[in-house]
N, CA and C atoms as a LAMMPS dump frame, in Angstrom:
ITEM: TIMESTEP
0
ITEM: NUMBER OF ATOMS
471
ITEM: BOX BOUNDS ff ff ff
-5.0000000000000000e+02 5.0000000000000000e+02
-5.0000000000000000e+02 5.0000000000000000e+02
-5.0000000000000000e+02 5.0000000000000000e+02
ITEM: ATOMS id mol type element x y z
1 1 1 N 0.991 -1.24 0.1
2 1 2 C 0.096 -0.004 -0.077
3 1 3 C 0.996 1.163 0.311
4 2 1 N 0.561 2.063 -0.895
5 2 2 C 1.52 3.417 -1.22
6 2 3 C 0.671 4.585 -0.448
7 3 1 N 1.631 5.188 0.339
8 3 2 C 1.037 6.544 0.892
9 3 3 C 1.174 7.577 0.108
10 4 1 N -0.184 8.445 -0.375
11 4 2 C -0.245 9.217 -1.276
12 4 3 C -0.099 10.662 -0.837
13 5 1 N -0.206 10.941 0.48
14 5 2 C -0.099 12.144 1.025
15 5 3 C 0.633 11.599 2.574
16 6 1 N 1.769 12.117 2.679
17 6 2 C 2.677 12.057 3.928
18 6 3 C 2.009 12.937 5.063
19 7 1 N 1.578 14.172 4.677
20 7 2 C 1.1 14.847 5.774
21 7 3 C -0.021 14.567 6.224
22 8 1 N -1.008 14.092 5.121
23 8 2 C -2.331 13.434 6.078
24 8 3 C -2.181 12.015 6.723
25 9 1 N -1.33 11.238 6.054
26 9 2 C -0.943 10.137 6.899
27 9 3 C -0.521 10.279 8.124
28 10 1 N 0.482 10.904 8.494
29 10 2 C 0.821 10.982 9.868
30 10 3 C -0.003 12.134 10.755
31 11 1 N -0.573 12.912 10.344
32 11 2 C -1.802 13.556 10.96
33 11 3 C -2.975 12.779 11.391
34 12 1 N -3.451 11.77 10.47
35 12 2 C -4.312 11.024 10.709
36 12 3 C -4.036 9.808 11.589
37 13 1 N -2.727 9.16 11.684
38 13 2 C -2.213 8.466 12.534
39 13 3 C -2.026 8.815 13.873
40 14 1 N -1.741 10.209 13.92
41 14 2 C -1.692 11.069 15.198
42 14 3 C -2.907 11.046 15.691
43 15 1 N -3.962 11.633 14.905
44 15 2 C -5.407 11.579 15.514
45 15 3 C -5.854 10.376 16.132
46 16 1 N -5.992 9.251 15.331
47 16 2 C -6.199 8.163 15.317
48 16 3 C -5.874 7.401 16.908
49 17 1 N -4.525 7.373 17.069
50 17 2 C -3.699 6.868 18.304
51 17 3 C -4.249 7.821 19.564
52 18 1 N -4.097 9.164 19.513
53 18 2 C -4.663 9.869 20.555
54 18 3 C -6.169 9.663 20.798
55 19 1 N -6.782 9.666 19.98
56 19 2 C -8.292 9.526 20.44
57 19 3 C -8.453 8.133 20.79
58 20 1 N -7.85 7.09 20.388
59 20 2 C -7.981 5.811 20.896
60 20 3 C -7.596 5.709 22.33
61 21 1 N -6.374 6.65 22.571
62 21 2 C -5.985 6.352 23.741
63 21 3 C -6.838 7.281 24.972
64 22 1 N -6.984 8.271 24.341
65 22 2 C -8.245 8.995 25.404
66 22 3 C -9.299 7.999 25.491
67 23 1 N -10.02 7.471 24.844
68 23 2 C -10.991 7.001 24.897
69 23 3 C -10.87 5.478 25.814
70 24 1 N -9.569 4.798 25.695
71 24 2 C -9.32 3.922 26.514
72 24 3 C -9.139 4.243 28.012
73 25 1 N -8.366 5.567 28.026
74 25 2 C -8.213 6.214 29.403
75 25 3 C -9.566 6.534 30.031
76 26 1 N -10.337 7.159 29.114
77 26 2 C -11.8 7.327 29.984
78 26 3 C -12.327 6.178 30.466
79 27 1 N -12.312 5.175 29.929
80 27 2 C -13.114 3.952 30.246
81 27 3 C -12.257 2.989 31.127
82 28 1 N -11.026 3.324 31.322
83 28 2 C -10.021 2.603 32.378
84 28 3 C -10.06 3.386 33.437
85 29 1 N -10.074 4.755 33.509
86 29 2 C -9.882 5.394 34.8
87 29 3 C -11.129 6.158 35.32
88 30 1 N -12.32 6.303 34.638
89 30 2 C -13.618 6.692 35.28
90 30 3 C -14.844 5.915 35.017
91 31 1 N -15.797 6.308 35.684
92 31 2 C -17.087 5.391 35.403
93 31 3 C -17.759 6.046 34.46
94 32 1 N -18.028 5.067 33.51
95 32 2 C -18.812 5.672 32
96 32 3 C -20.251 5.885 32.247
97 33 1 N -20.728 5.532 33.161
98 33 2 C -22.669 5.61 33.47
99 33 3 C -23.185 5.26 32.402
100 34 1 N -24.422 5.926 32.021
101 34 2 C -25.22 5.3 31.077
102 34 3 C -25.732 6.52 30.312
103 35 1 N -26.458 6.327 29.125
104 35 2 C -27.043 7.624 28.535
105 35 3 C -27.828 8.652 29.338
106 36 1 N -28.716 8.003 30.25
107 36 2 C -29.48 8.558 30.892
108 36 3 C -28.745 9.405 32.01
109 37 1 N -27.834 8.672 32.802
110 37 2 C -26.978 9.421 33.623
111 37 3 C -25.494 9.13 33.424
112 38 1 N -24.971 10.058 32.411
113 38 2 C -23.507 9.933 32.149
114 38 3 C -22.486 10.075 33.264
115 39 1 N -21.515 9.245 33.333
116 39 2 C -20.625 9.385 34.362
117 39 3 C -19.487 10.302 33.942
118 40 1 N -18.407 10.487 34.476
119 40 2 C -17.402 11.313 34.406
120 40 3 C -16.601 10.811 33.062
121 41 1 N -16.625 9.571 32.815
122 41 2 C -15.915 8.973 31.334
123 41 3 C -16.556 9.137 30.38
124 42 1 N -17.876 9.533 30.269
125 42 2 C -18.897 9.521 29.06
126 42 3 C -18.349 10.526 27.96
127 43 1 N -18.29 11.753 28.471
128 43 2 C -17.939 12.726 27.339
129 43 3 C -16.485 12.599 26.808
130 44 1 N -15.244 12.348 27.798
131 44 2 C -14.03 12.117 27.354
132 44 3 C -14.105 11.073 26.282
133 45 1 N -14.913 9.986 26.552
134 45 2 C -14.71 8.55 25.965
135 45 3 C -15.41 9.061 24.617
136 46 1 N -16.593 9.89 24.694
137 46 2 C -16.96 10.072 23.092
138 46 3 C -16.292 11.079 22.325
139 47 1 N -15.526 12.172 22.927
140 47 2 C -14.771 12.722 22.337
141 47 3 C -13.481 12.113 21.577
142 48 1 N -12.947 10.811 22.378
143 48 2 C -12.021 10.384 21.83
144 48 3 C -12.419 9.279 20.726
145 49 1 N -13.566 8.927 20.857
146 49 2 C -14.077 7.942 19.634
147 49 3 C -14.113 8.952 18.471
148 50 1 N -14.453 10.232 18.627
149 50 2 C -14.936 10.99 17.312
150 50 3 C -13.367 11.544 16.86
151 51 1 N -12.436 11.594 17.531
152 51 2 C -10.991 12.024 17.45
153 51 3 C -10.671 10.84 16.455
154 52 1 N -10.522 9.631 16.995
155 52 2 C -10.07 8.335 16.316
156 52 3 C -10.584 8.227 15.053
157 53 1 N -12.101 8.447 15.032
158 53 2 C -12.855 7.975 13.698
159 53 3 C -12.396 9.454 12.575
160 54 1 N -12.165 10.513 13.128
161 54 2 C -11.592 11.544 12.295
162 54 3 C -10.375 11.073 11.725
163 55 1 N -9.268 10.645 12.553
164 55 2 C -8.072 10.114 12.258
165 55 3 C -8.094 8.866 11.294
166 56 1 N -9.061 8.106 11.536
167 56 2 C -9.072 6.941 10.55
168 56 3 C -9.484 7.67 9.011
169 57 1 N -10.454 8.62 9.151
170 57 2 C -11.085 8.907 7.853
171 57 3 C -9.796 9.671 7.295
172 58 1 N -8.998 10.382 7.854
173 58 2 C -7.981 11.155 7.073
174 58 3 C -7.019 10.138 6.618
175 59 1 N -6.815 9.145 7.648
176 59 2 C -5.545 8.116 7.175
177 59 3 C -6.243 7.538 6.008
178 60 1 N -7.426 7.114 5.965
179 60 2 C -8.076 6.34 4.636
180 60 3 C -7.75 7.087 3.321
181 61 1 N -7.911 8.727 3.556
182 61 2 C -7.894 9.592 2.477
183 61 3 C -6.531 9.608 2.008
184 62 1 N -5.585 9.329 2.997
185 62 2 C -4.044 9.73 2.629
186 62 3 C -3.591 8.504 1.906
187 63 1 N -4.155 7.23 2.312
188 63 2 C -3.861 5.98 1.442
189 63 3 C -4.661 5.918 0.032
190 64 1 N -5.591 6.612 -0.41
191 64 2 C -6.36 6.326 -1.222
192 64 3 C -6.481 7.658 -2.31
193 65 1 N -6.448 8.733 -1.85
194 65 2 C -6.479 9.838 -2.638
195 65 3 C -5.102 10.38 -3.142
196 66 1 N -4.883 10.41 -4.684
197 66 2 C -3.381 10.734 -5.063
198 66 3 C -3.424 12.366 -4.865
199 67 1 N -2.173 12.835 -4.462
200 67 2 C -1.685 14.136 -4.224
201 67 3 C -0.889 14.49 -5.437
202 68 1 N -0.525 15.754 -5.737
203 68 2 C 0.199 16.145 -6.73
204 68 3 C 1.919 15.611 -6.588
205 69 1 N 2.094 15.962 -5.237
206 69 2 C 3.697 15.817 -5.025
207 69 3 C 3.637 14.925 -3.73
208 70 1 N 2.717 14.277 -3.107
209 70 2 C 2.629 13.376 -2.099
210 70 3 C 2.949 14.02 -0.726
211 71 1 N 2.664 15.341 -0.79
212 71 2 C 2.38 16.151 0.252
213 71 3 C 3.548 16.16 1.181
214 72 1 N 4.918 16.18 1.219
215 72 2 C 5.905 15.892 2.185
216 72 3 C 5.82 16.286 3.408
217 73 1 N 6.046 15.854 4.572
218 73 2 C 6.17 16.653 5.803
219 73 3 C 7.158 17.793 6.044
220 74 1 N 6.77 18.842 6.095
221 74 2 C 8.076 19.903 6.249
222 74 3 C 8.854 19.977 7.5
223 75 1 N 9.754 20.873 7.62
224 75 2 C 10.476 20.977 8.72
225 75 3 C 9.551 21.268 10.003
226 76 1 N 9.846 20.94 11.274
227 76 2 C 9.044 21.202 12.495
228 76 3 C 9.641 22.545 12.731
229 77 1 N 8.422 23.415 12.826
230 77 2 C 8.297 24.578 13.471
231 77 3 C 8.939 24.682 14.882
232 78 1 N 9.993 24.69 15.305
233 78 2 C 10.444 24.657 16.728
234 78 3 C 9.964 25.885 17.725
235 79 1 N 10.297 27.093 17.263
236 79 2 C 10.032 28.176 17.891
237 79 3 C 8.484 28.188 18.115
238 80 1 N 7.542 28.468 17.282
239 80 2 C 6.207 28.376 17.694
240 80 3 C 5.453 27.12 18.609
241 81 1 N 6.187 25.822 18.528
242 81 2 C 5.804 24.807 19.126
243 81 3 C 6.236 25.175 20.667
244 82 1 N 7.449 25.514 20.7
245 82 2 C 7.929 25.686 22.228
246 82 3 C 7.238 26.654 22.897
247 83 1 N 6.842 28.053 22.081
248 83 2 C 6.203 28.879 22.492
249 83 3 C 4.715 28.247 23.345
250 84 1 N 4.247 27.647 22.113
251 84 2 C 2.809 27.127 22.747
252 84 3 C 2.858 26.313 24.006
253 85 1 N 3.745 25.235 23.923
254 85 2 C 3.98 24.62 24.981
255 85 3 C 4.174 25.34 25.97
256 86 1 N 5.101 26.352 26.208
257 86 2 C 5.413 27.17 27.457
258 86 3 C 4.243 27.953 27.924
259 87 1 N 3.528 28.64 26.931
260 87 2 C 2.375 29.484 27.322
261 87 3 C 1.273 28.269 27.873
262 88 1 N 1.137 27.262 27.68
263 88 2 C 0.17 26.386 28.184
264 88 3 C 0.624 25.847 29.558
265 89 1 N 1.901 25.535 29.645
266 89 2 C 2.59 25.021 30.875
267 89 3 C 2.591 26.277 31.877
268 90 1 N 2.764 27.483 31.702
269 90 2 C 2.516 28.777 32.36
270 90 3 C 1.201 28.928 32.722
271 91 1 N 0.215 28.507 31.907
272 91 2 C -1.106 28.859 32.337
273 91 3 C -1.386 27.884 33.583
274 92 1 N -1.192 26.536 33.28
275 92 2 C -1.462 25.661 34.32
276 92 3 C -0.892 25.817 35.697
277 93 1 N 0.491 26.528 35.574
278 93 2 C 1.151 26.689 36.881
279 93 3 C 0.349 27.981 37.401
280 94 1 N 0.156 29.058 36.604
281 94 2 C -0.223 30.339 36.835
282 94 3 C -1.711 30.418 37.401
283 95 1 N -2.572 29.733 36.942
284 95 2 C -4.113 29.756 37.198
285 95 3 C -4.367 29.712 38.732
286 96 1 N -3.839 28.802 39.286
287 96 2 C -4.112 28.519 40.636
288 96 3 C -3.893 29.658 41.732
289 97 1 N -2.712 30.383 41.506
290 97 2 C -2.296 31.387 41.967
291 97 3 C -2.712 32.809 41.706
292 98 1 N -2.937 32.969 40.635
293 98 2 C -3.224 34.481 40.049
294 98 3 C -4.495 34.515 39.512
295 99 1 N -5.354 33.166 39.242
296 99 2 C -6.662 33.483 38.733
297 99 3 C -6.928 33.401 37.222
298 100 1 N -8.27 33.112 37.12
299 100 2 C -8.48 33.04 35.449
300 100 3 C -8.308 34.491 34.979
301 101 1 N -8.604 35.395 35.606
302 101 2 C -8.656 36.797 34.782
303 101 3 C -7.33 37.457 34.435
304 102 1 N -6.269 36.915 35.072
305 102 2 C -4.775 37.069 34.561
306 102 3 C -4.25 35.618 33.737
307 103 1 N -4.404 34.653 34.197
308 103 2 C -3.836 33.675 33.676
309 103 3 C -3.959 33.306 32.298
310 104 1 N -5.512 33.462 31.84
311 104 2 C -6.037 33.332 30.683
312 104 3 C -5.532 34.399 29.539
313 105 1 N -5.76 35.421 29.78
314 105 2 C -5.108 36.511 29.152
315 105 3 C -3.454 36.277 28.832
316 106 1 N -2.954 36.106 29.869
317 106 2 C -1.46 35.765 29.678
318 106 3 C -1.18 34.664 28.745
319 107 1 N -1.999 33.71 28.692
320 107 2 C -2.061 32.549 28.004
321 107 3 C -2.097 32.917 26.466
322 108 1 N -3.172 33.986 26.319
323 108 2 C -3.594 34.146 24.755
324 108 3 C -2.39 35.089 24.286
325 109 1 N -1.799 36.052 25.129
326 109 2 C -0.781 37.159 24.854
327 109 3 C 0.502 36.126 24.404
328 110 1 N 0.81 35.067 25.337
329 110 2 C 1.972 34.754 25.093
330 110 3 C 2.061 33.629 23.85
331 111 1 N 0.982 32.984 23.915
332 111 2 C 0.755 32.206 22.691
333 111 3 C 0.92 32.798 21.299
334 112 1 N 0.203 33.87 21.525
335 112 2 C -0.121 34.659 19.919
336 112 3 C 1.493 35.105 19.675
337 113 1 N 2.532 35.094 20.545
338 113 2 C 3.773 35.429 19.824
339 113 3 C 4.434 34.53 19.227
340 114 1 N 3.807 33.164 18.964
341 114 2 C 4.374 32.325 18.383
342 114 3 C 3.795 32.622 16.806
343 115 1 N 3.027 33.349 16.555
344 115 2 C 2.47 33.726 15.052
345 115 3 C 3.182 34.837 14.534
346 116 1 N 3.576 34.58 13.209
347 116 2 C 4.36 35.725 12.512
348 116 3 C 3.327 36.809 12.133
349 117 1 N 1.852 36.431 12.278
350 117 2 C 1 37.695 11.983
351 117 3 C 0.208 38.024 13.34
352 118 1 N 1.256 38.32 14.331
353 118 2 C 1.006 38.994 15.668
354 118 3 C 0.495 40.318 15.502
355 119 1 N -0.652 40.708 16.019
356 119 2 C -1.094 42.412 16.233
357 119 3 C -1.418 42.366 17.717
358 120 1 N -1.142 43.588 18.285
359 120 2 C -1.594 43.754 19.657
360 120 3 C -3.057 43.963 19.708
361 121 1 N -3.617 44.318 18.663
362 121 2 C -5.292 44.72 18.554
363 121 3 C -5.855 43.383 18.617
364 122 1 N -5.423 42.383 17.528
365 122 2 C -6.159 41.214 17.579
366 122 3 C -6.06 40.599 19.076
367 123 1 N -4.853 40.506 19.406
368 123 2 C -4.583 39.455 20.414
369 123 3 C -5.385 39.93 21.714
370 124 1 N -5.222 41.348 21.903
371 124 2 C -5.895 41.924 23.358
372 124 3 C -7.66 41.521 23.054
373 125 1 N -8.109 41.779 21.803
374 125 2 C -9.301 41.374 21.758
375 125 3 C -9.753 40.281 21.931
376 126 1 N -8.931 39.087 21.345
377 126 2 C -8.956 37.549 21.66
378 126 3 C -8.974 37.255 23.088
379 127 1 N -7.947 37.881 23.882
380 127 2 C -7.916 37.627 25.04
381 127 3 C -9.34 38.063 26.013
382 128 1 N -9.446 39.292 25.432
383 128 2 C -10.646 39.898 26.426
384 128 3 C -11.94 38.954 26.035
385 129 1 N -12.295 38.698 24.84
386 129 2 C -13.323 37.593 24.492
387 129 3 C -13.201 36.144 24.982
388 130 1 N -11.82 35.535 25.262
389 130 2 C -11.685 34.459 25.429
390 130 3 C -11.93 34.204 27.131
391 131 1 N -11.56 35.326 27.798
392 131 2 C -11.685 35.507 29.17
393 131 3 C -13.197 35.715 29.838
394 132 1 N -13.782 36.323 28.911
395 132 2 C -15.104 36.491 29.216
396 132 3 C -16.107 35.456 28.792
397 133 1 N -15.998 34.846 27.734
398 133 2 C -16.527 33.497 27.363
399 133 3 C -16.246 32.463 28.354
400 134 1 N -15.032 32.169 28.783
401 134 2 C -14.596 31.069 29.612
402 134 3 C -15.334 31.496 31.079
403 135 1 N -15.208 32.824 31.639
404 135 2 C -16.004 32.993 32.808
405 135 3 C -17.375 32.802 32.541
406 136 1 N -18.306 33.132 31.353
407 136 2 C -19.582 32.65 31.468
408 136 3 C -19.735 31.133 31.402
409 137 1 N -18.867 30.197 30.36
410 137 2 C -19.203 28.838 30.459
411 137 3 C -19.124 28.368 31.574
412 138 1 N -17.889 28.374 32.096
413 138 2 C -17.476 27.675 33.211
414 138 3 C -17.487 28.093 34.612
415 139 1 N -17.852 29.465 35.04
416 139 2 C -17.993 29.803 36.423
417 139 3 C -19.81 29.807 36.237
418 140 1 N -20.317 30.803 35.483
419 140 2 C -21.836 30.987 35.465
420 140 3 C -22.377 29.823 35.173
421 141 1 N -22.064 29.276 33.866
422 141 2 C -23.03 28.072 33.321
423 141 3 C -22.725 26.761 33.82
424 142 1 N -21.425 26.605 34.209
425 142 2 C -21.348 25.138 34.646
426 142 3 C -20.871 25.038 36.345
427 143 1 N -20.848 26.378 36.783
428 143 2 C -20.611 26.426 38.347
429 143 3 C -19.363 25.901 38.857
430 144 1 N -18.223 25.824 37.958
431 144 2 C -17.149 25.516 38.652
432 144 3 C -16.198 26.244 39.345
433 145 1 N -15.683 25.995 40.425
434 145 2 C -14.733 26.484 41.468
435 145 3 C -13.404 26.978 40.687
436 146 1 N -13.309 27.797 39.686
437 146 2 C -11.84 28.283 39.516
438 146 3 C -11.813 29.446 40.058
439 147 1 N -10.525 29.524 40.36
440 147 2 C -10.135 31.11 41.03
441 147 3 C -10.13 32.211 39.786
442 148 1 N -10.847 33.32 40.175
443 148 2 C -10.917 34.403 39.163
444 148 3 C -9.734 35.247 39.547
445 149 1 N -9.533 35.672 40.804
446 149 2 C -8.403 36.863 41.047
447 149 3 C -7.322 36.327 41.852
448 150 1 N -6.135 36.871 41.862
449 150 2 C -4.993 36.423 42.8
450 150 3 C -5.455 36.039 44.294
451 151 1 N -4.556 35.07 44.749
452 151 2 C -4.997 34.435 46.203
453 151 3 C -4.861 35.953 47.047
454 152 1 N -3.886 36.596 46.868
455 152 2 C -3.775 37.752 47.735
456 152 3 C -4.662 38.858 47.972
457 153 1 N -5.654 38.926 46.779
458 153 2 C -6.712 39.751 46.593
459 153 3 C -8.075 38.954 47.326
460 154 1 N -8.087 37.653 47.033
461 154 2 C -9.154 37.137 47.642
462 154 3 C -9.284 37.142 49.244
463 155 1 N -7.97 37.349 50.088
464 155 2 C -7.946 37.566 51.42
465 155 3 C -8.634 38.922 51.916
466 156 1 N -8.404 39.818 50.715
467 156 2 C -8.789 41.258 50.807
468 156 3 C -10.162 41.27 50.947
469 157 1 N -11.051 40.904 50.029
470 157 2 C -12.143 41.041 49.803
471 157 3 C -12.93 39.981 50.523
């Protein structure tokens, strides 16, 4: 069997394996529940299966649909990759200490530096929108207890 698109083949394989691992992890570590009363493993299992199916579809296309040059995999863009990983790690470390209203805009601003199309106006607008939307969904909608402001300010209020 000939790979007709390297790029699609490797991305499809990555999606398939990641989705299968998430689905397996959800069943192995969490209560699945039922359709009427879903447990904590129900949603991650569904997402894992959907990701695996998407990967299988992309993998199938990479093996059956001919492309002009075989779409070779290019060089790894190390700077954007490391900036994004550092942004997410910093967010995870900062959230419990400085709260969502500081950690989330910090994540957006820092990760936007990975792009060559960076502009302050778009970044600040994205940070404001994502922070407000996250507050609305996670705090107001789902009632999660995520710290909003820094710890030292919580003691004052």
